[in-house]
All heavy atoms as an XYZ file, in Angstrom:
650
protein
N      -2.166     14.224     10.786
C      -2.531     14.663      9.492
C      -3.571     13.679      8.942
O      -3.423     12.495      8.961
C      -1.323     14.682      8.605
C      -1.570     15.183      7.202
S      -0.118     15.231      6.167
C       0.774     16.515      6.937
N      -4.691     14.256      8.426
C      -5.792     13.484      7.935
C      -5.632     13.265      6.410
O      -4.754     13.850      5.756
N      -6.592     12.525      5.826
C      -6.536     12.220      4.401
C      -6.640     13.475      3.544
O      -5.976     13.595      2.565
C      -7.635     11.253      4.044
C      -7.593     10.890      2.588
C      -6.512     10.173      1.996
C      -8.588     11.265      1.761
C      -6.455      9.918      0.708
C      -8.601     10.912      0.361
C      -7.494     10.225     -0.139
N      -7.469     14.389      3.933
C      -7.622     15.659      3.119
C      -6.250     16.372      3.030
O      -5.888     16.835      1.945
C      -8.653     16.567      3.726
N      -5.544     16.474      4.125
C      -4.248     17.092      4.141
C      -3.245     16.336      3.275
O      -2.500     16.935      2.528
C      -3.694     17.283      5.559
C      -4.482     18.287      6.374
C      -5.654     17.573      7.106
O      -5.890     16.443      6.990
O      -6.461     18.330      7.726
N      -3.272     15.057      3.414
C      -2.329     14.210      2.581
C      -2.659     14.295      1.066
O      -1.813     14.365      0.286
C      -2.379     12.715      3.026
C      -1.726     12.436      4.325
C      -1.822     10.995      4.696
C      -0.259     12.827      4.320
N      -4.020     14.326      0.795
C      -4.382     14.511     -0.603
C      -3.887     15.784     -1.172
O      -3.356     15.907     -2.291
C      -5.913     14.350     -0.730
C      -6.396     14.614     -2.153
C      -7.702     14.130     -2.300
N      -7.564     12.775     -2.896
C      -8.503     12.035     -3.381
N      -9.731     12.453     -3.379
N      -8.227     10.905     -3.870
N      -3.953     16.841     -0.385
C      -3.440     18.120     -0.801
C      -1.961     18.130     -0.979
O      -1.420     18.621     -1.947
C      -3.817     19.221      0.192
C      -3.471     20.647     -0.188
C      -3.997     21.629      0.806
O      -5.118     21.490      1.252
O      -3.177     22.571      1.071
N      -1.267     17.472     -0.105
C       0.199     17.430     -0.132
C       0.729     16.536     -1.242
O       1.671     16.879     -1.893
C       0.718     16.909      1.256
C       2.207     16.843      1.399
C       2.627     16.461      2.780
C       4.161     16.437      2.893
N       4.598     16.079      4.259
N       0.100     15.329     -1.467
C       0.616     14.369     -2.359
C      -0.143     14.215     -3.692
O       0.239     13.408     -4.466
C       0.708     13.077     -1.667
C       1.697     13.018     -0.568
C       1.261     12.955      0.775
C       3.037     13.047     -0.799
C       2.258     12.986      1.757
C       4.001     13.059      0.191
C       3.543     12.986      1.496
O       4.479     12.999      2.507
N      -1.132     15.062     -3.917
C      -1.770     15.110     -5.228
C      -3.219     14.978     -5.115
O      -3.827     13.882     -4.911
N      -3.838     16.107     -5.412
C      -5.301     16.222     -5.210
C      -6.079     15.453     -6.296
O      -7.241     15.097     -6.148
C      -5.782     17.607     -5.165
O      -5.413     18.305     -6.342
N      -5.392     15.161     -7.412
C      -6.136     14.478     -8.455
C      -5.846     12.893     -8.464
O      -6.396     12.234     -9.313
C      -5.764     15.003     -9.862
C      -6.250     16.404     -9.996
C      -4.322     14.891    -10.217
N      -5.060     12.495     -7.545
C      -4.744     11.084     -7.454
C      -5.820     10.298     -6.709
O      -6.577     10.839     -5.953
C      -3.437     10.921     -6.675
O      -2.377     11.533     -7.323
N      -5.848      8.970     -6.972
C      -6.822      8.159     -6.248
C      -6.361      7.986     -4.766
O      -5.237      8.407     -4.450
C      -6.814      6.707     -6.839
O      -5.559      6.115     -6.667
C      -7.234      6.760     -8.344
N      -7.228      7.558     -3.972
C      -6.933      7.389     -2.596
C      -5.734      6.529     -2.381
O      -4.852      6.820     -1.501
N      -5.671      5.434     -3.047
C      -4.575      4.466     -2.857
C      -3.234      5.112     -3.250
O      -2.233      4.891     -2.580
C      -4.807      3.174     -3.670
C      -3.749      2.165     -3.641
C      -3.165      1.734     -2.306
N      -4.216      1.091     -1.582
C      -4.081      0.699     -0.273
N      -3.048      0.910      0.365
N      -5.077      0.081      0.346
N      -3.191      5.872     -4.368
C      -1.993      6.528     -4.762
C      -1.529      7.490     -3.722
O      -0.303      7.583     -3.349
C      -2.166      7.229     -6.131
C      -1.014      8.127     -6.578
C      -2.416      6.183     -7.233
N      -2.468      8.261     -3.206
C      -2.124      9.257     -2.137
C      -1.525      8.524     -0.914
O      -0.523      8.955     -0.365
C      -3.353     10.098     -1.733
C      -3.039     10.986     -0.590
C      -3.700     11.046     -2.949
N      -2.198      7.435     -0.523
C      -1.753      6.763      0.663
C      -0.403      6.178      0.426
O       0.486      6.280      1.406
C      -2.786      5.668      1.029
C      -2.227      4.648      2.050
C      -4.107      6.275      1.537
N      -0.130      5.545     -0.701
C       1.136      4.975     -0.898
C       2.249      6.017     -1.036
O       3.362      5.814     -0.577
C       1.102      4.099     -2.166
C       0.407      2.766     -1.898
O       0.199      2.397     -0.763
N       0.065      2.063     -2.933
N       1.930      7.162     -1.637
C       2.927      8.296     -1.642
C       3.217      8.695     -0.219
O       4.408      8.966      0.121
C       2.404      9.471     -2.501
C       2.488      9.287     -3.916
C       2.007     10.519     -4.680
C       2.024     10.349     -6.183
N       1.588     11.579     -6.858
N       2.247      8.811      0.585
C       2.469      9.231      1.971
C       3.278      8.158      2.763
O       4.176      8.500      3.482
C       1.145      9.425      2.694
N       2.956      6.859      2.542
C       3.716      5.825      3.164
C       5.235      5.919      2.707
O       6.155      5.786      3.560
C       3.102      4.504      2.813
C       1.815      4.292      3.558
C       4.145      3.309      3.184
C       1.059      3.057      3.102
N       5.448      6.088      1.410
C       6.792      6.252      0.940
C       7.555      7.407      1.598
O       8.730      7.294      1.905
C       6.878      6.345     -0.570
C       6.607      5.162     -1.280
C       6.671      5.367     -2.756
N       6.343      4.176     -3.495
C       7.183      3.060     -3.650
N       8.355      3.116     -3.127
N       6.734      2.062     -4.306
N       6.925      8.546      1.741
C       7.547      9.751      2.224
C       7.570      9.847      3.745
O       8.500     10.388      4.342
C       6.788     10.951      1.708
C       6.966     11.129      0.228
C       8.337     11.423     -0.275
O       9.038     12.173      0.404
O       8.737     10.868     -1.280
N       6.581      9.326      4.430
C       6.393      9.623      5.857
C       6.827      8.422      6.794
O       7.030      8.693      7.973
C       4.921      9.953      6.185
C       4.336     10.942      5.230
C       4.362     12.424      5.728
O       4.555     12.490      6.975
O       4.234     13.297      4.968
N       6.943      7.234      6.242
C       7.207      6.085      7.123
C       8.587      5.503      6.700
O       8.760      5.013      5.575
C       6.079      5.028      6.998
C       4.757      5.617      7.512
C       6.468      3.738      7.777
C       3.564      4.776      7.247
N       9.443      5.443      7.602
C      10.824      4.891      7.355
C      10.654      3.411      6.881
O       9.967      2.624      7.521
C      11.589      4.955      8.666
C      10.922      6.034      9.442
C       9.449      6.029      9.004
N      11.256      3.091      5.756
C      11.194      1.762      5.236
C       9.930      1.485      4.386
O       9.734      0.423      3.787
N       8.961      2.437      4.383
C       7.698      2.213      3.748
C       7.921      1.964      2.188
O       7.228      1.137      1.637
N       8.799      2.688      1.592
C       9.026      2.541      0.139
C       9.558      1.164     -0.157
O       9.189      0.587     -1.157
N      10.449      0.634      0.648
C      10.998     -0.678      0.446
C       9.906     -1.736      0.476
O       9.848     -2.656     -0.347
C      12.048     -1.013      1.393
C      13.315     -0.230      1.228
C      14.302     -0.582      2.342
C      15.553      0.304      2.202
N      16.532      0.055      3.209
N       9.029     -1.627      1.478
C       7.852     -2.566      1.601
C       6.905     -2.446      0.430
O       6.499     -3.468     -0.131
C       7.124     -2.352      2.927
C       8.062     -2.792      4.067
C       5.886     -3.166      2.966
C       7.575     -2.464      5.483
N       6.635     -1.227     -0.030
C       5.731     -1.074     -1.154
C       6.377     -1.571     -2.471
O       5.695     -2.187     -3.325
C       5.357      0.389     -1.362
C       4.386      0.989     -0.281
C       4.148      2.439     -0.500
C       3.120      0.217     -0.277
N       7.684     -1.429     -2.636
C       8.402     -1.911     -3.763
C       8.340     -3.514     -3.783
O       8.086     -4.106     -4.819
C       9.866     -1.588     -3.812
C      10.067     -0.033     -4.110
O       9.112      0.580     -4.562
O      11.140      0.429     -3.825
N       8.484     -4.065     -2.585
C       8.406     -5.508     -2.507
C       7.019     -6.045     -2.783
O       6.859     -7.012     -3.547
C       8.803     -6.028     -1.081
C       8.830     -7.504     -0.858
C       9.808     -8.206     -1.772
C       9.183     -7.769      0.600
N       6.007     -5.367     -2.332
C       4.576     -5.662     -2.576
C       4.351     -5.592     -4.116
O       3.777     -6.492     -4.685
C       3.695     -4.791     -1.841
C       2.209     -5.004     -2.046
C       1.720     -6.451     -1.730
C       1.422     -4.008     -1.143
N       4.863     -4.542     -4.778
C       4.677     -4.457     -6.196
C       5.341     -5.544     -6.982
O       4.781     -6.074     -7.935
C       5.242     -3.071     -6.718
N       6.529     -5.964     -6.505
C       7.243     -7.098     -7.162
C       6.397     -8.375     -6.964
O       6.291     -9.184     -7.891
C       8.613     -7.278     -6.546
C       9.377     -8.438     -7.160
C       9.661     -8.287     -8.560
O       9.716     -7.143     -9.149
O       9.964     -9.228     -9.253
N       5.846     -8.549     -5.772
C       5.014     -9.761     -5.542
C       3.796     -9.726     -6.434
O       3.433    -10.750     -7.009
C       4.593     -9.860     -4.099
C       5.404    -10.762     -3.260
C       6.616    -10.307     -2.762
C       4.987    -11.998     -2.943
C       7.434    -11.146     -2.032
C       5.726    -12.870     -2.125
C       6.994    -12.418     -1.700
N       3.180     -8.587     -6.646
C       2.057     -8.455     -7.508
C       2.403     -8.855     -8.990
O       1.642     -9.613     -9.590
C       1.414     -7.082     -7.509
C       0.596     -6.732     -6.325
C      -0.126     -5.444     -6.534
N      -0.862     -5.141     -5.282
C      -0.616     -4.094     -4.565
N       0.336     -3.221     -4.814
N      -1.275     -3.884     -3.458
N       3.544     -8.348     -9.419
C       3.954     -8.691    -10.823
C       4.188    -10.183    -10.936
O       3.734    -10.810    -11.883
C       5.251     -7.948    -11.178
C       5.024     -6.517    -11.541
C       6.283     -5.839    -12.141
N       7.339     -5.700    -11.126
C       7.368     -4.675    -10.269
N       6.523     -3.740    -10.278
N       8.424     -4.572     -9.431
N       4.890    -10.789    -10.024
C       5.192    -12.248    -10.118
C       3.935    -13.021     -9.936
O       3.822    -14.106    -10.489
C       6.214    -12.608     -9.047
C       7.569    -12.035     -9.400
C       8.598    -12.422     -8.352
N       9.814    -11.774     -8.685
C      11.009    -12.448     -8.748
N      11.046    -13.779     -8.609
N      12.093    -11.793     -8.988
N       2.992    -12.603     -9.128
C       1.708    -13.312     -8.885
C       0.930    -13.366    -10.198
O       0.345    -14.427    -10.453
C       0.924    -12.563     -7.803
C      -0.272    -13.354     -7.386
C      -0.868    -12.595     -6.212
N      -2.018    -13.300     -5.638
C      -3.279    -12.895     -5.784
N      -3.568    -11.720     -6.375
N      -4.241    -13.609     -5.206
N       0.926    -12.359    -11.009
C       0.126    -12.325    -12.199
C       0.652    -13.358    -13.218
O      -0.155    -13.965    -13.957
C       0.192    -10.901    -12.823
C      -0.599     -9.901    -12.059
C      -0.328     -8.473    -12.547
O       0.333     -8.295    -13.588
O      -0.898     -7.546    -11.883
N       1.975    -13.630    -13.207
C       2.501    -14.514    -14.202
C       2.570    -16.011    -13.798
O       3.028    -16.792    -14.520
N       2.213    -16.323    -12.594
C       2.314    -17.697    -12.072
C       1.230    -18.648    -12.670
O       0.122    -18.196    -12.916
C       2.233    -17.704    -10.517
C       3.383    -17.133     -9.880
C       3.318    -17.251     -8.380
N       2.014    -16.894     -7.834
C       1.211    -17.767     -7.208
N       1.580    -19.011     -7.105
N       0.015    -17.420     -6.808
N       1.677    -19.838    -12.841
C       0.689    -20.826    -13.397
C       0.522    -22.033    -12.454
O       0.053    -23.043    -12.815
C       1.304    -21.413    -14.704
C       1.318    -20.343    -15.743
C       1.767    -20.907    -17.097
N       1.850    -19.808    -18.069
C       2.689    -19.775    -19.047
N       3.468    -20.805    -19.247
N       2.661    -18.758    -19.836
N       0.928    -21.803    -11.180
C       0.820    -22.898    -10.221
C       0.427    -22.282     -8.888
O       0.581    -21.157     -8.653
C       2.097    -23.665    -10.091
C       3.246    -22.767     -9.680
C       3.644    -22.570     -8.405
C       4.054    -22.102    -10.671
C       4.652    -21.722     -7.999
C       5.090    -21.274    -10.371
C       5.364    -21.072     -8.998
O       6.435    -20.240     -8.721
N      -0.140    -23.199     -7.954
C      -0.491    -22.721     -6.653
C       0.651    -22.849     -5.707
O       1.196    -23.932     -5.573
C      -1.683    -23.512     -6.217
C      -2.230    -23.009     -4.913
O      -2.141    -21.825     -4.664
O      -2.808    -23.822     -4.131
N       1.025    -21.765     -5.114
C       2.086    -21.784     -4.159
C       1.625    -21.138     -2.863
O       1.419    -19.959     -2.741
C       3.312    -20.911     -4.741
C       4.489    -20.980     -3.839
O       4.377    -21.165     -2.584
O       5.637    -20.824     -4.368
N       1.361    -21.968     -1.872
C       0.802    -21.573     -0.618
C       1.600    -20.517      0.106
O       1.168    -19.569      0.640
C       0.480    -22.764      0.252
C      -0.320    -22.417      1.505
C      -0.641    -23.693      2.320
O      -1.160    -24.696      1.677
O      -0.464    -23.675      3.502
N       2.965    -20.765      0.163
C       3.820    -19.857      0.847
C       3.852    -18.469      0.117
O       3.712    -17.392      0.781
C       5.296    -20.357      0.884
C       6.305    -19.374      1.447
C       6.353    -19.143      2.811
C       7.112    -18.711      0.565
C       7.187    -18.205      3.288
C       8.054    -17.726      1.061
C       8.078    -17.463      2.463
N       3.950    -18.406     -1.152
C       3.919    -17.248     -1.969
C       2.620    -16.433     -1.728
O       2.634    -15.227     -1.431
C       4.046    -17.540     -3.466
C       4.116    -16.295     -4.324
C       5.266    -15.815     -4.700
C       2.989    -15.700     -4.789
C       5.408    -14.670     -5.549
C       3.036    -14.562     -5.536
C       4.248    -14.037     -5.890
N       1.486    -17.134     -1.748
C       0.197    -16.507     -1.471
C       0.181    -15.940     -0.026
O      -0.428    -14.824      0.170
C      -0.938    -17.429     -1.730
C      -1.162    -17.751     -3.181
C      -1.558    -16.492     -4.021
O      -2.274    -15.622     -3.500
O      -1.114    -16.412     -5.166
N       0.727    -16.722      0.887
C       0.671    -16.207      2.285
C       1.474    -14.963      2.480
O       1.027    -13.981      3.132
C       1.217    -17.344      3.207
O       1.320    -16.881      4.542
N       2.663    -14.941      1.896
C       3.494    -13.716      1.975
C       2.873    -12.519      1.281
O       2.825    -11.426      1.742
C       4.931    -13.977      1.425
C       5.731    -12.749      1.335
C       5.599    -14.990      2.247
N       2.307    -12.800      0.072
C       1.610    -11.731     -0.629
C       0.460    -11.168      0.176
O       0.322     -9.940      0.278
C       1.124    -12.267     -2.015
C       0.295    -11.301     -2.733
C       0.826    -10.238     -3.396
C      -1.079    -11.423     -2.801
C       0.087     -9.312     -4.059
C      -1.888    -10.477     -3.482
C      -1.254     -9.495     -4.144
O      -2.039     -8.507     -4.840
N      -0.348    -12.059      0.729
C      -1.504    -11.581      1.527
C      -1.071    -10.807      2.736
O      -1.667     -9.821      3.158
C      -2.404    -12.776      1.926
C      -3.721    -12.335      2.466
C      -4.510    -11.515      1.499
O      -4.736    -11.899      0.372
N      -4.979    -10.360      1.933
N       0.019    -11.251      3.389
C       0.573    -10.596      4.569
C       1.048     -9.166      4.255
O       0.710     -8.265      4.923
C       1.687    -11.367      5.228
O       1.222    -12.667      5.605
C       2.264    -10.647      6.404
N       1.722     -9.015      3.146
C       2.164     -7.718      2.654
C       1.019     -6.847      2.294
O       0.949     -5.599      2.676
C       3.096     -7.850      1.458
C       4.492     -8.354      1.727
C       5.196     -8.705      0.411
C       5.303     -7.324      2.485
N      -0.030     -7.394      1.653
C      -1.202     -6.584      1.242
C      -1.922     -6.105      2.519
O      -2.289     -4.958      2.611
C      -2.067     -7.433      0.274
O      -1.430     -7.800     -0.847
C      -3.365     -6.672     -0.042
N      -2.120     -7.030      3.466
C      -2.788     -6.675      4.717
C      -1.971     -5.622      5.491
O      -2.657     -4.658      6.042
C      -2.989     -7.899      5.593
C      -3.943     -8.916      5.050
O      -4.659     -8.598      4.060
O      -4.017    -10.018      5.516
N      -0.704     -5.740      5.596
C       0.126     -4.806      6.259
C       0.024     -3.410      5.593
O      -0.093     -2.386      6.322
C       1.592     -5.248      6.328
N      -0.006     -3.385      4.296
C      -0.199     -2.050      3.576
C      -1.553     -1.469      3.961
O      -1.615     -0.208      4.223
C      -0.071     -2.327      2.098
C      -0.213     -1.057      1.235
O      -1.117     -1.000      0.357
N       0.568     -0.080      1.480
N      -2.603     -2.263      4.048
C      -3.900     -1.696      4.369
C      -3.929     -1.276      5.775
O      -4.467     -0.189      6.119
C      -4.929     -2.763      4.159
C      -6.365     -2.288      4.337
C      -6.722     -1.252      3.283
O      -6.513     -1.438      2.094
N      -7.119     -0.090      3.716
N      -3.345     -2.057      6.746
C      -3.324     -1.696      8.156
C      -2.555     -0.397      8.336
O      -2.936      0.395      9.183
C      -2.758     -2.815      8.975
C      -3.572     -4.043      9.106
C      -2.959     -5.197      9.806
O      -2.011     -4.929     10.605
O      -3.363     -6.273      9.550
N      -1.437     -0.219      7.628
C      -0.637      0.962      7.778
C      -1.447      2.179      7.344
O      -1.474      3.217      8.023
C       0.644      0.917      6.885
O       1.392     -0.191      7.401
C       1.410      2.152      7.007
N      -2.130      2.037      6.191
C      -2.979      3.194      5.677
C      -4.025      3.475      6.641
O      -4.315      4.649      7.016
C      -3.555      2.833      4.316
N      -4.721      2.448      7.175
C      -5.841      2.699      8.143
C      -5.330      3.374      9.446
O      -5.979      4.153     10.020
C      -6.530      1.337      8.454
C      -7.321      0.837      7.253
O      -7.617      1.630      6.269
O      -7.766     -0.292      7.276
N      -4.157      2.901      9.967
C      -3.627      3.359     11.163
C      -3.263      4.874     11.036
O      -3.442      5.630     11.917
C      -2.465      2.576     11.598
N      -2.649      5.194      9.890
C      -2.130      6.583      9.723
C      -3.311      7.516      9.440
O      -3.351      8.629      9.910
C      -1.137      6.588      8.531
C      -0.801      8.074      8.191
C       0.134      5.883      8.982
N      -4.214      7.090      8.641
C      -5.317      8.000      8.082
C      -6.686      7.777      8.665
O      -7.567      8.567      8.481
C      -5.316      7.842      6.607
C      -4.057      8.059      5.845
C      -4.223      7.724      4.442
C      -3.665      9.531      5.949
N      -6.869      6.665      9.359
C      -8.262      6.331      9.779
C      -8.964      5.684      8.600
O      -8.593      5.784      7.482
N      -9.978      4.962      8.889
C     -10.612      4.208      7.861
C     -11.411      5.033      6.890
O     -11.810      4.588      5.867
C     -11.587      3.187      8.559
C     -10.803      2.147      9.310
C     -11.582      0.920      9.737
C     -10.771     -0.012     10.611
N     -10.098     -0.988     10.022
N     -11.679      6.344      7.207
C     -12.412      7.135      6.315
C     -11.666      7.503      5.021
O     -12.307      7.959      4.106
C     -12.850      8.479      7.020
C     -11.757      9.459      7.141
C     -10.867      9.281      8.332
O     -11.054      8.329      9.139
O      -9.893     10.021      8.536
N     -10.347      7.221      4.973
C      -9.650      7.633      3.783
C     -10.101      6.860      2.534
O     -10.002      7.286      1.365
C      -8.081      7.388      3.937
C      -7.684      5.960      3.883
C      -7.512      5.145      4.962
C      -7.286      5.249      2.714
N      -7.169      3.885      4.562
C      -7.054      3.981      3.204
C      -7.213      5.554      1.373
C      -6.643      2.937      2.283
C      -6.886      4.522      0.498
C      -6.489      3.218      1.004
N     -10.713      5.737      2.726
C     -11.154      4.895      1.557
C     -12.393      5.435      0.940
O     -12.767      5.014     -0.151
C     -11.311      3.432      1.979
C      -9.997      2.789      2.362
C     -10.178      1.343      2.783
C     -10.585      1.299      4.189
N     -10.683     -0.028      4.751
N     -13.089      6.288      1.550
C     -14.406      6.771      1.035
C     -14.220      7.688     -0.081
O     -13.308      8.357     -0.251
C     -15.200      7.447      2.109
C     -15.600      6.421      3.274
C     -16.464      7.129      4.281
N     -16.439      6.328      5.459
C     -16.636      6.742      6.656
N     -16.674      8.049      6.906
N     -16.630      5.954      7.672
């Protein structure tokens, strides 16, 4: 299934990232849990006042994994 089909299925007026994340939640086992964790990391990251190398490393790993999942499922053209 390509991005056009997912956009039709998960919301034609949504942004690419919203469509991709909805698809990840619905189509990939455990995908919702990972996206929830990533969202929690984003919230906590915004409020931090210190540099935490481990926190940043985990946050970046989750962000990269989210991107890699989207690219693997949809191909790189979904971002256009």
